[in-house]
N, C-alpha and C positions, 0 to 999 in steps of 0.2 A: 598361253593361251594362244590357239591358232585362230586365224583370221573367223575360221567358219567355226570354228568351235563358239567364239565368242555372241557369232550373229544365233548359233541357233539359243544362247543363254539367254539372248536379249528378246529372243521369240518367243521362247520357253516364260522368261516374266510378265509379257505380254500376254500373252495365255492366260494367263491366271483366270478364273470364270469369278464372278461376284457372290458373296453366297445372299440367302434373299430369305426375309421375315415370316409371319406367317401370312399376311395377305401376296406374298409374290416380288416383295418390293426390292429390289436392290440395296443393301447392307455393307458396310465393311465385317469383312472378315478376319473374327477374331482370332489373334493368336496366344495362348495363352503359357506362364516361365511353368519351366517343370519348378517342383521343391527346391533340389538345388540349385538351381537358376536363381530363385528368391533371394535362401540365402546369400550367395555371393553378390548379388546388390545391392542386399541388406550392409552387408563385410564396405560395398564401394561407400556409400550412405554414409557410416560410419567415419569413413578412411575421411571422405568429405568435409565431416564435422572439426574434426581434427585443422584440415588444410585451412578451414572456416577461420578459424581461433587467430591465426597468424595472419590473416589476408585485411586488405578493407579497398573501400571504395567499389571502384566498379569491379574490381579482382574478385572480389568478394561475392559480388551477385552474380558474376558469374561459376565460379564456383557452387555457389544453391542448384544452379539447372544442371550441373554436370550426371546425378545421378536421371536425369530425363530423357540426356543426351545418350548416355550410353544403353538405356531403353532401345531406343531407336535405332541407335546403332548395332545392337545382336540383333533385330528382328533385321534389317541389312542385309547381317551378312548370312547370316539363318538364310535368307532367301538365295544369295550367292552363290552360298555351299550347292543347294538346292540347284539353282540355276545351271552351274556347271558340273553336274549329273545330274539331270529332270527324268530318269526312269522311273526313279522310284515316284510315293505322294507325295503333292504340296505340301508345305511346314503346317505343321500343326502345332507346331509348341518351341519354344525357345530351351536350350538348353546351358547346362554349366557353362560348357565349351566355347558357344558363344557371347553370353555376357562377361566370359574372364578375357578375350579378347576387347570385345568391347572398351573393359573398364580400362586395356593397359593401351588400346588405344587412346583415349580419352582421358587419361590420367595420366600419362608417362611423355604422352606425344603435346597429345594437343594444348593441356594446361600448362607446359613450359612456353608456348608459344604465349598464348593469353596473359599469362605475367608482361612475357612482355611488350606486348601489346595493350594492357592494360596497368600495368605497375608504374608505367610514367605519368597518370592519369589521377594527381594529387585531387584531394578532397577538398573541396575550398575552405580556406580558413573557417567563414560564418561557419557552414556547419560543420567541421571542428570544434570551435567555439559554441555552438546548438547542442554537442551529444557532454560537453564537458557539465553545462548548464543544468543537462536535464539530468546527468548521473548524481551532481549535489540537490537539487530535487529533488528525488527519489530515496537517497544515503540520508539526507538531514530530513525528510520530511515538512521541504519549504512548504507553504503556504501564499505569504506576503511577502516580496521583497525591494528592494528597490538597487536600481544600474547599482552603485556605490556600493553596495551588499555582498555583489558578487566580486567588486575591483579590490575589495578587499583580503579577499581571500587565491590572490596572489598567483593565480592560475594563468600557465602559458598562453598567451593567445586574449590574454582576456585584462590585459592591464590599464587599457584604457578606454573611457566611457563611449568612445566612437567603434572599437569592437565588441561591446557584451553588446550594444544597441544592434552592432548587423546581426550577431548571435540570438540577441531577442527575438527580435523580425524574423528568423528560421520558425523558433519557437511558436511565436503568432502564426503562421500561417499553418503551422502544424496543429493551430489549437489546442496546444498546450499552455497558452498562455492569454491574456488578457489584460490591455493596456487601459490602468484607473489615474484621471486627470483631477487633481484639488486644485481647483482654480478661485479656492477663498482668500481673496487678495494677493499681490504682484506675480512675483512668476508662477507658476501652476507648479506640483511638485508632485512628479509621476512616480507610481508606482505598479507592480506588475502584481495577475493573484493567479494562480495555479489551477485552471482547469479542475473543477473537484470530481468529475468522472477516472481521473487518472490514481485516484485515493485505493489504495490497497494492489494497487497493477507494481510489478518491477522489471 
C-alpha cells in the first residue's frame, strides 16, 4: 500500500462515528459474528482445548486466552479490509474469512512464539507438589492426614518432609487445607484436614 492510500485508510478509521443509545449518549458500536464465523471460532476453541491438554504453567494460561485474542484480531482484520477500500458501508459483521485468518495468525504464528517465551518458565516444585497432593485428595477421598501419609506414597518431588510441607502450604494458601495441632504432651502432632466445601468436586 502506498503512502497516500495508507493515510487515507487511517483517516477512514479515525472518521468512524460512535453509535448512540436511546438517550443519545455515545456507546461502542457492536459488530456481530456471522453464523459461519461463530462456527469457525468454536472449532478454534476446541483446538485450543487439545493444545491445553499438552501444556502447563504460563503457556497453558496463554492458550486458554487465545480464543479471545482471535475475536479481537478478527475485528481488527475486518476493519483493515474496509479501511483499504472504504467506499462501502463500515463494518457491521465479522465473517468466517476474518476469523480464519485470525485463527491462523494466533494459532500458527503467535502460539509458537508464546511457547518459546513461556515454555522455559517451569512451575515451581512446591506448586507441582501441591497439584499431586490435590489429585491424591480427590482420588482417594482423603479428609485428614499427616505429612508421612503423603511421603509413604513415594511420589516424585514429595519424598522429604520439607517438600511435602512446602506443597501443603500452597494448598493451605488456596484454602484447600487447614492445619490441626495436637498439643497434648510433648512435641505437637500436626495433621491436615480438607476443606469440607471440596467434597463432591472433581
